[in-house]
C-alpha positions in Angstrom: 0.0 0.0 0.0 1.3 3.4 -0.9 1.7 5.9 2.0 -0.8 8.7 2.1 0.3 12.1 0.8 1.9 14.1 3.6 2.8 10.9 5.5 6.2 10.6 7.1 6.2 6.9 6.7 9.4 5.4 5.4 11.4 8.6 5.5 13.6 9.0 8.6 14.3 12.6 7.8 10.7 13.6 7.3 9.9 14.1 11.0 12.0 17.2 11.2 12.0 18.2 7.5 8.3 19.0 7.2 6.1 18.1 4.2 8.1 17.1 1.1 8.1 19.8 -1.7 6.3 17.3 -4.0 4.4 14.1 -3.2 2.5 12.4 -6.0 0.4 9.3 -5.4 -1.4 7.2 -8.0 -1.5 10.1 -10.5 -3.5 9.2 -13.6 -4.6 11.4 -16.5 -6.9 10.0 -19.3 -8.1 11.8 -22.5 -10.9 9.5 -23.6 -9.3 6.1 -24.3 -5.8 7.6 -24.2 -4.0 7.2 -20.9 -1.3 9.9 -20.8 -0.2 9.3 -17.2 -0.7 5.9 -15.7 -0.4 5.8 -11.9 2.7 7.8 -11.1 4.1 7.8 -7.6 7.0 10.0 -6.7 8.5 12.1 -3.8 10.8 15.0 -4.3 12.6 15.8 -1.1 13.8 19.2 0.2 17.1 20.1 -1.5 16.7 17.6 -4.4 17.6 18.3 -8.0 15.2 15.8 -9.3 15.2 14.6 -12.9 11.9 13.5 -14.5 13.3 11.6 -17.4 11.8 9.9 -20.3 11.3 9.9 -24.1 9.0 12.4 -25.9 5.4 11.4 -25.4 6.1 9.6 -22.1 3.7 11.9 -20.1 6.2 14.2 -18.5 4.6 17.5 -19.4 1.1 16.2 -18.5 2.5 15.2 -15.1 4.0 18.7 -14.5 0.7 20.3 -15.5 -1.1 18.3 -12.8 1.6 19.1 -10.2 1.1 22.8 -10.9 -2.7 22.5 -10.8 -3.0 23.5 -14.4 -5.1 20.4 -15.2 -7.1 18.1 -13.0 -6.0 14.5 -12.5 -8.4 11.7 -13.5 -7.2 9.9 -10.4 -4.6 10.3 -7.7 -3.3 13.3 -5.8 -0.6 15.9 -5.7 0.7 17.7 -2.6 3.1 20.6 -2.8 4.6 21.2 0.7 1.6 19.2 2.0 -1.0 21.3 0.1 -3.3 20.3 -2.8 -3.1 22.7 -5.8 -6.5 21.5 -6.9 -8.0 22.8 -3.7 -6.4 26.3 -3.5 -3.9 28.5 -5.2 -2.2 28.9 -1.9 -0.6 25.5 -2.6 1.5 27.4 -5.2 3.0 29.7 -2.6 6.8 29.3 -2.9 6.4 27.4 -6.1 7.4 28.6 -9.6 8.5 27.4 -13.0 7.3 26.9 -16.5 5.7 24.2 -18.6 6.8 23.9 -22.2 8.6 27.1 -23.5 8.2 30.3 -21.5 6.4 33.1 -23.5 7.2 36.8 -23.4 6.2 39.9 -25.4 8.8 39.9 -28.1 8.6 43.7 -28.8 9.4 44.5 -25.1 12.7 44.4 -23.3 13.6 41.7 -21.0 13.3 44.1 -18.0 10.0 45.4 -19.1 8.6 41.9 -19.4 9.8 41.1 -15.9 8.3 44.4 -14.6 4.9 43.5 -16.0 5.1 40.0 -14.5 6.2 41.4 -11.1 3.3 43.8 -11.1 0.9 41.0 -11.6 2.5 38.9 -8.9 3.0 41.6 -6.3 4.5 40.6 -2.9 7.7 42.4 -3.5 8.4 40.8 -6.8 9.5 44.1 -8.4 12.4 44.3 -5.9 13.8 41.0 -7.1 14.2 41.9 -10.8 17.8 43.0 -10.6 18.9 39.9 -8.7 16.9 37.6 -11.1 18.6 39.1 -14.1 22.0 38.8 -12.5 21.4 35.2 -11.5 20.6 34.2 -15.0 23.4 36.4 -16.5 21.1 38.6 -18.5 21.8 41.9 -16.9 23.8 43.2 -19.9 20.9 42.4 -22.1 18.1 43.6 -19.9 17.2 46.6 -22.2 17.2 44.5 -25.4 13.9 43.3 -27.0 13.1 39.7 -26.2 12.3 39.2 -29.9 16.1 39.3 -30.6 17.0 36.8 -28.0 18.3 33.3 -28.8 16.3 30.3 -27.6 18.7 29.8 -24.7 18.4 33.4 -23.6 14.6 33.1 -23.6 14.9 29.9 -21.5 17.0 31.8 -19.0 14.6 34.7 -18.9 11.9 32.2 -18.1 13.9 31.1 -15.1 14.4 34.8 -14.1 10.6 35.2 -14.2 10.2 32.2 -12.0 12.7 33.7 -9.5 10.6 36.8 -9.0 8.4 34.7 -6.8 11.3 33.9 -4.5 10.4 30.2 -4.8 11.4 27.3 -2.6 10.5 24.8 -5.4 11.2 25.3 -9.1 9.6 23.1 -11.8 11.1 23.3 -15.2 9.8 21.5 -18.3 12.6 20.5 -20.6 14.7 23.7 -19.9 17.6 22.7 -22.2 15.6 21.5 -25.2 16.8 23.0 -28.4 19.9 24.5 -26.8 23.3 24.1 -28.4 26.1 22.4 -26.3 27.2 25.7 -24.8 23.6 26.6 -23.9 23.0 23.3 -22.3 26.2 23.7 -20.2 25.1 27.2 -19.1 21.7 25.8 -18.2 23.2 23.0 -16.1 25.4 25.5 -14.3 22.5 27.8 -13.6 20.4 25.0 -12.1 23.3 23.9 -10.0 23.8 27.5 -8.7 20.1 27.6 -7.7 20.3 24.3 -6.0 23.4 25.4 -4.1 21.4 28.4 -2.9 18.9 25.9 -1.2 16.3 25.7 -3.9 14.5 22.4 -4.6 14.3 21.8 -8.4 12.3 19.3 -10.5 13.2 19.3 -14.2 11.9 17.1 -16.9 14.0 16.0 -19.8 14.3 13.4 -22.6 18.1 13.8 -22.5 20.1 11.7 -20.0 23.1 14.0 -20.4 21.0 17.0 -19.3 20.3 15.4 -15.9 23.3 13.2 -15.3 25.6 15.9 -14.1 23.1 18.1 -12.3 20.5 15.8 -10.6 21.0 13.8 -7.5 17.7 11.7 -7.9 15.8 10.7 -11.0 12.6 9.1 -12.1 12.5 7.4 -15.5 9.0 7.4 -17.1 7.8 5.3 -20.0 4.3 5.4 -21.4 3.0 7.3 -18.4 4.5 4.9 -15.9 7.6 5.3 -13.7 9.9 2.3 -14.3 12.7 3.5 -12.1 13.0 6.0 -9.2 16.2 6.4 -7.3 19.6 8.0 -6.9 21.7 8.9 -9.9 24.7 7.4 -8.0 22.8 4.1 -7.9 22.5 4.1 -11.7 26.2 5.0 -12.0 27.1 2.0 -9.8 24.9 -0.2 -11.9 26.7 0.9 -15.0 30.0 -0.6 -13.8 28.8 -3.6 -11.7 27.6 -6.0 -14.4 29.8 -8.9 -15.5 29.8 -11.5 -18.2 31.0 -15.1 -17.5 32.0 -18.1 -19.6 33.2 -21.4 -18.0 33.8 -25.0 -18.8 30.4 -25.9 -17.3 28.0 -23.0 -17.6 25.1 -24.9 -16.2 26.9 -25.6 -13.0 28.4 -22.1 -13.0 25.0 -20.5 -13.2 23.9 -22.5 -10.2 27.0 -21.4 -8.3 26.4 -17.8 -9.1 22.7 -17.9 -7.9 23.8 -19.5 -4.6 26.8 -17.2 -4.0 26.5 -14.4 -1.5 26.9 -10.9 -3.1 25.9 -12.1 -6.6 22.6 -10.8 -8.0 20.5 -11.3 -11.1 22.5 -14.2 -12.4 21.0 -15.2 -15.8 21.9 -16.5 -19.2 21.6 -13.9 -21.9 20.4 -14.3 -25.5 23.9 -15.5 -26.6 24.0 -18.2 -24.0 26.5 -16.3 -21.8 26.1 -15.9 -18.1 25.6 -12.4 -16.8 25.4 -11.1 -13.2 25.7 -8.0 -11.0 28.2 -7.9 -8.2 30.5 -5.7 -6.2 34.2 -6.2 -6.9 34.9 -8.1 -3.7 32.2 -10.6 -4.4 33.7 -11.4 -7.8 36.9 -12.7 -6.2 35.0 -15.0 -3.9 32.8 -16.2 -6.9 36.0 -17.1 -8.8 37.1 -19.3 -5.9 33.7 -20.9 -5.6 33.6 -21.7 -9.3 37.0 -23.4 -9.3 36.0 -25.5 -6.2 32.8 -26.5 -8.0 34.8 -27.7 -11.1 33.5 -25.0 -13.4 36.7 -23.5 -14.6 36.6 -19.9 -15.8 37.2 -19.3 -19.5 36.4 -15.6 -19.4 35.0 -13.2 -16.9 35.0 -9.5 -17.5 32.9 -6.4 -16.6 30.3 -5.5 -19.2 30.7 -2.1 -21.0 27.4 -0.6 -19.9 26.9 3.1 -19.9 24.2 5.2 -18.2 22.7 5.7 -21.7 22.5 1.9 -22.1 20.6 1.6 -18.8 18.3 4.5 -19.8 17.4 2.8 -23.1 16.9 -0.5 -21.4 14.2 1.2 -19.3 12.5 3.1 -22.1 12.8 0.9 -25.1 12.2 -2.7 -26.0 9.2 -5.0 -25.2 8.4 -3.3 -22.0 9.9 -6.0 -19.7 11.7 -4.7 -16.7 15.5 -4.5 -17.1 17.8 -6.0 -14.5 18.2 -4.0 -11.4 20.9 -1.4 -12.0 22.2 -1.3 -8.4 25.0 -3.4 -7.1 23.7 -6.3 -4.9 22.8 -5.3 -1.4 25.7 -7.0 0.3 25.9 -4.5 3.2 22.3 -3.7 3.7 22.9 -0.1 3.0 22.4 0.1 -0.7 19.5 1.9 -2.3 16.5 -0.5 -3.2 16.4 -1.8 -6.6 13.7 -0.4 -8.9 10.5 -2.2 -9.2 9.2 -3.2 -12.6 6.5 -1.1 -14.2 2.9 -2.4 -13.5 
């Protein structure tokens, strides 16, 4: 059973941290017979830079619209700092961001656009314009018309507009889409600076490289369902903890692997080779156990698996869950392996 939104169950830090910036439980959105979001559960903790990652059409933007109260869920619930955006706009206090591309008056300057937005928002927003422009490094272009801005500059101006609200939580929908490599680098650095200032950030993306260097946690979504949620560090460990094995008696070797402590997900791949996940120390003990069993090692080597390979294994193929990316829990302190999509 999923914990109720606002519950502290399962989170040892929640008792003193207060409500999580975002808690989503059982979120569903249907348009007629089309299910755009199919039962999403996720929690964004205070201080996270959280990547919501998936291919185009996976339901990321629809999820963000529901989180911001822009559309109503068919089922499920959203809580922002414990408050429901479907009940009151007060739930959006301390929350800002943009869905899809931010839009401005192209014939007005960057500053004038921000002045108009600040006037609508009130609550001291006008006094934050200078700081917002400086944060996104647009002070030197503040008097220029937005119509002459590059795509990357407009994206940064969108973040500046969000900062006028002095948010604690920032939701950004594909902020680096369409940017050149330099623009993507600048966007990552900007998001990292905001996080270093104590802001919680959720950003959606279809690009693993966009989130790999800036996010600490990630949810991977496919066809409206989350197929993995966890630490980026866990994925990185998984990318280097998979091994391929060939012996003089692979049937016996597979049995040894499955019985050996510290060895996880031992199986035979489509080429008839044994694969398994393990930490380095467990591999040495496995080698000894194989020799003692009479299954002599012909070849054993780490697989060349990248984060990109893992991402595609989650988001492509026949829909079957990929092997757990985390190293086996030999110490009891590793992050839990992802559950398959249901």
